[in-house]
C-alpha positions as a LaTeX table, in Angstrom:
\begin{tabular}{lrrr}
\hline
Residue & $x$ (\AA) & $y$ (\AA) & $z$ (\AA) \\
\hline
Met1 & $-0.12$ & 0.05 & $-0.07$ \\
Lys2 & 1.46 & 3.60 & $-0.95$ \\
Gln3 & $-0.10$ & 6.86 & $-0.21$ \\
Thr4 & 0.22 & 9.29 & $-2.96$ \\
Gly5 & $-0.45$ & 13.06 & $-2.49$ \\
Ala6 & $-1.06$ & 15.06 & 0.77 \\
Ala7 & $-3.39$ & 14.60 & 3.42 \\
Thr8 & $-4.69$ & 17.08 & 6.01 \\
Leu9 & $-3.80$ & 16.03 & 9.55 \\
Trp10 & $-5.73$ & 16.39 & 12.80 \\
Ser11 & $-4.21$ & 15.32 & 16.02 \\
Leu12 & $-6.15$ & 14.76 & 19.13 \\
Lys13 & $-5.61$ & 13.00 & 22.67 \\
Gly14 & $-7.32$ & 9.42 & 22.64 \\
Asp15 & $-8.79$ & 7.82 & 25.73 \\
Ser16 & $-5.52$ & 6.84 & 26.81 \\
Gly17 & $-3.92$ & 10.34 & 27.02 \\
Asn18 & $-1.89$ & 9.75 & 24.04 \\
Met19 & $-2.04$ & 11.47 & 21.01 \\
Lys20 & $-3.49$ & 10.11 & 17.74 \\
Thr21 & $-3.37$ & 11.50 & 13.95 \\
Arg22 & $-6.31$ & 11.30 & 11.97 \\
Ala23 & $-5.56$ & 11.86 & 8.22 \\
Phe24 & $-8.20$ & 13.29 & 5.94 \\
Cys25 & $-8.33$ & 13.83 & 1.78 \\
Pro26 & $-7.59$ & 17.46 & 1.59 \\
Thr27 & $-10.21$ & 17.59 & $-1.35$ \\
Cys28 & $-13.23$ & 16.05 & $-0.25$ \\
Gly29 & $-12.51$ & 15.55 & 3.76 \\
Ser30 & $-12.98$ & 11.99 & 3.35 \\
Pro31 & $-11.07$ & 9.81 & 6.12 \\
Val32 & $-8.11$ & 7.86 & 4.97 \\
Tyr33 & $-5.85$ & 6.68 & 7.87 \\
Met34 & $-5.00$ & 7.15 & 11.40 \\
Thr35 & $-1.63$ & 6.90 & 13.31 \\
Phe36 & $-0.99$ & 6.44 & 17.22 \\
Ala37 & 1.96 & 8.21 & 18.73 \\
Ala38 & 2.12 & 5.62 & 21.59 \\
Met39 & 2.12 & 2.64 & 18.98 \\
Pro40 & 4.20 & 3.71 & 16.01 \\
Gly41 & 3.58 & 0.30 & 14.29 \\
Val42 & 0.09 & 0.55 & 14.35 \\
Phe43 & $-1.00$ & 2.12 & 11.13 \\
Thr44 & $-5.27$ & 2.09 & 10.61 \\
Val45 & $-6.61$ & 2.69 & 6.83 \\
His46 & $-10.28$ & 3.08 & 6.30 \\
Ala47 & $-11.54$ & 0.73 & 4.11 \\
Ala48 & $-13.63$ & 2.87 & 2.03 \\
Ser49 & $-10.54$ & 5.02 & 1.16 \\
Leu50 & $-9.31$ & 1.74 & $-0.58$ \\
Asp51 & $-9.57$ & 1.26 & $-4.50$ \\
Asp52 & $-10.15$ & $-2.27$ & $-3.90$ \\
Pro53 & $-11.18$ & $-2.92$ & 0.15 \\
Gly54 & $-12.05$ & $-6.50$ & $-0.50$ \\
Arg55 & $-8.22$ & $-7.06$ & $-0.84$ \\
Tyr56 & $-7.62$ & $-7.00$ & 2.71 \\
Arg57 & $-9.37$ & $-8.29$ & 5.46 \\
Pro58 & $-9.88$ & $-7.06$ & 9.14 \\
Gln59 & $-7.30$ & $-8.36$ & 11.80 \\
Ala60 & $-9.17$ & $-7.17$ & 14.97 \\
Val61 & $-12.19$ & $-5.05$ & 16.22 \\
Thr62 & $-11.10$ & $-2.23$ & 18.67 \\
Tyr63 & $-13.84$ & $-0.34$ & 20.62 \\
Ala64 & $-16.14$ & $-3.19$ & 20.52 \\
Val65 & $-17.89$ & $-1.32$ & 23.34 \\
Arg66 & $-18.75$ & 1.37 & 20.73 \\
Gly67 & $-20.31$ & $-1.20$ & 18.43 \\
His68 & $-24.16$ & $-1.26$ & 17.30 \\
Ala69 & $-26.02$ & $-4.32$ & 18.06 \\
Trp70 & $-26.89$ & $-4.83$ & 14.22 \\
Asp71 & $-23.38$ & $-4.83$ & 13.29 \\
Phe72 & $-22.00$ & $-8.25$ & 12.35 \\
Leu73 & $-18.65$ & $-8.97$ & 13.55 \\
Asp74 & $-16.86$ & $-11.92$ & 12.57 \\
Pro75 & $-16.58$ & $-14.23$ & 15.67 \\
Ala76 & $-12.91$ & $-15.51$ & 14.68 \\
Leu77 & $-11.68$ & $-11.73$ & 14.93 \\
Pro78 & $-9.97$ & $-11.05$ & 18.38 \\
Lys79 & $-12.03$ & $-8.04$ & 19.86 \\
Phe80 & $-10.99$ & $-5.22$ & 22.39 \\
Glu81 & $-13.56$ & $-3.20$ & 24.39 \\
Arg82 & $-11.14$ & $-0.28$ & 23.56 \\
Met83 & $-7.48$ & $-0.07$ & 22.03 \\
Pro84 & $-5.53$ & $-3.39$ & 22.79 \\
Pro85 & $-2.46$ & $-3.28$ & 24.89 \\
Gly86 & 0.68 & $-1.57$ & 23.17 \\
\hline
\end{tabular}
Protein backbone atom coordinates (compact mmCIF):
# COMPACT_ATOMS: atom_id res chain seq x y z
CA MET A 1 0.00 0.00 0.00
CA LYS A 2 1.31 3.43 -0.90
CA GLN A 3 -0.03 6.87 -0.15
CA THR A 4 0.27 9.40 -2.94
CA GLY A 5 -0.48 13.07 -2.47
CA ALA A 6 -0.91 15.09 0.66
CA ALA A 7 -3.27 14.47 3.56
CA THR A 8 -4.84 16.94 5.95
CA LEU A 9 -3.89 15.89 9.49
CA TRP A 10 -5.80 16.38 12.72
CA SER A 11 -4.22 15.29 16.01
CA LEU A 12 -6.16 14.76 19.21
CA LYS A 13 -5.79 13.08 22.58
CA GLY A 14 -7.13 9.53 22.71
CA ASP A 15 -8.80 7.78 25.65
CA SER A 16 -5.36 6.71 26.89
CA GLY A 17 -4.14 10.31 27.02
CA ASN A 18 -1.76 9.67 24.12
CA MET A 19 -1.97 11.50 20.82
CA LYS A 20 -3.50 10.00 17.69
CA THR A 21 -3.48 11.58 14.25
CA ARG A 22 -6.30 11.26 11.74
CA ALA A 23 -5.59 11.88 8.05
CA PHE A 24 -8.20 13.15 5.60
CA CYS A 25 -8.34 13.77 1.87
CA PRO A 26 -7.68 17.52 1.50
CA THR A 27 -10.12 17.73 -1.42
CA CYS A 28 -13.25 15.92 -0.18
CA GLY A 29 -12.55 15.47 3.54
CA SER A 30 -12.97 11.69 3.52
CA PRO A 31 -11.07 9.88 6.29
CA VAL A 32 -8.09 7.94 4.95
CA TYR A 33 -5.95 6.62 7.82
CA MET A 34 -4.99 7.05 11.47
CA THR A 35 -1.70 6.71 13.39
CA PHE A 36 -0.96 6.53 17.11
CA ALA A 37 2.00 8.20 18.86
CA ALA A 38 2.16 5.45 21.51
CA MET A 39 2.03 2.65 18.92
CA PRO A 40 4.20 3.67 15.95
CA GLY A 41 3.86 0.22 14.40
CA VAL A 42 0.06 0.54 14.12
CA PHE A 43 -1.39 2.17 11.01
CA THR A 44 -5.15 1.95 10.53
CA VAL A 45 -6.70 2.47 7.10
CA HIS A 46 -10.35 3.28 6.44
CA ALA A 47 -11.57 0.57 4.10
CA ALA A 48 -13.74 3.03 2.18
CA SER A 49 -10.58 4.93 1.16
CA LEU A 50 -9.14 1.93 -0.71
CA ASP A 51 -9.53 1.31 -4.44
CA ASP A 52 -10.20 -2.38 -3.67
CA PRO A 53 -11.34 -2.82 -0.04
CA GLY A 54 -11.96 -6.55 -0.60
CA ARG A 55 -8.22 -7.07 -0.98
CA TYR A 56 -7.65 -6.70 2.77
CA ARG A 57 -9.23 -8.49 5.69
CA PRO A 58 -9.80 -7.07 9.19
CA GLN A 59 -7.29 -8.28 11.78
CA ALA A 60 -9.06 -7.18 14.97
CA VAL A 61 -12.03 -5.27 16.33
CA THR A 62 -11.14 -2.26 18.45
CA TYR A 63 -13.60 -0.27 20.51
CA ALA A 64 -16.15 -3.08 20.43
CA VAL A 65 -17.83 -1.28 23.34
CA ARG A 66 -18.93 1.42 20.87
CA GLY A 67 -20.32 -1.01 18.30
CA HIS A 68 -23.97 -1.38 17.39
CA ALA A 69 -26.00 -4.53 17.98
CA TRP A 70 -26.98 -4.71 14.29
CA ASP A 71 -23.35 -4.70 13.10
CA PHE A 72 -22.09 -8.22 12.37
CA LEU A 73 -18.64 -8.88 13.83
CA ASP A 74 -16.68 -11.87 12.61
CA PRO A 75 -16.54 -14.21 15.64
CA ALA A 76 -13.04 -15.35 14.62
CA LEU A 77 -11.55 -11.86 15.05
CA PRO A 78 -9.94 -10.84 18.35
CA LYS A 79 -12.12 -8.18 19.98
CA PHE A 80 -11.04 -5.42 22.33
CA GLU A 81 -13.45 -3.25 24.30
CA ARG A 82 -11.15 -0.29 23.61
CA MET A 83 -7.61 -0.23 22.18
CA PRO A 84 -5.51 -3.38 22.62
CA PRO A 85 -2.53 -3.19 24.96
CA GLY A 86 0.52 -1.65 23.21
